[in-house]
N, C-alpha and C positions, 0 to 999 in steps of 0.2 A: 249406865242408864242416864238419859237426859231428863232432869226434873224441871227444866225451864218451860215457861208458857209457850204454847204453839199458837201462832197467829195466821189466819187465812186471809188472803188478800183477794179482792174482787174488782173487776173493771166496772165503773159506774158511768152510765151515759149522761150526756148533758141535761137531758130531760129529767132524769132521776135526780141529778144533783140539784136542779132547780127546786124540786119538791123537798129535799132534805135541808137545804140552807135557807129556806124561807120563800123560794120561788120568786115569781114576778110580783111586783107591787106597784100600786098607783096612789098618789096622794095629792091633796090640795089644801089650801088655807086661805082665809080671808079675815079681814079686820075692819073696824069702824071706830073712829075717834070723833066725839063731839065735844066742842068747847063752847060753853055758854057762860053767861055772866054770873050764874049761881054755882056752877060746878062743871066738872068734866066727866064724861063717861067713855069708856073703852070696852069694846067687845071683840072677841076673836073666836074663830071656828076653825078646826083642823079635822080633816077626814083622811083616812089611809085605809086601803083595802088590798087584800090579796085574793087568790082564787078561792080560799076558804075562810076568810076572816074579814071583818069590817070594824074599824075603830072610829070613834067620834069623840072629839074633845072640844069643850067650850069654856070660855072664861068671860066674866063681866066685872069691871072695876069702875067704881064711882068715887069721886072725891069732890067735896064742897069747898067753896072759897071762904 
């Protein structure tokens, strides 16, 4: 009697594999840096999206002199 685990293998199409591994994605980013006599300001925006998801990230940093 064989008590080992049995594994079934299946062929996966490219379209199905895209959905499993995260699929197709698009992204973009932008930034702004302002230097003034009283301080500096830096801002960033990052956007990424897939067929079923959208992510947005922002940051703002300020420093005085």
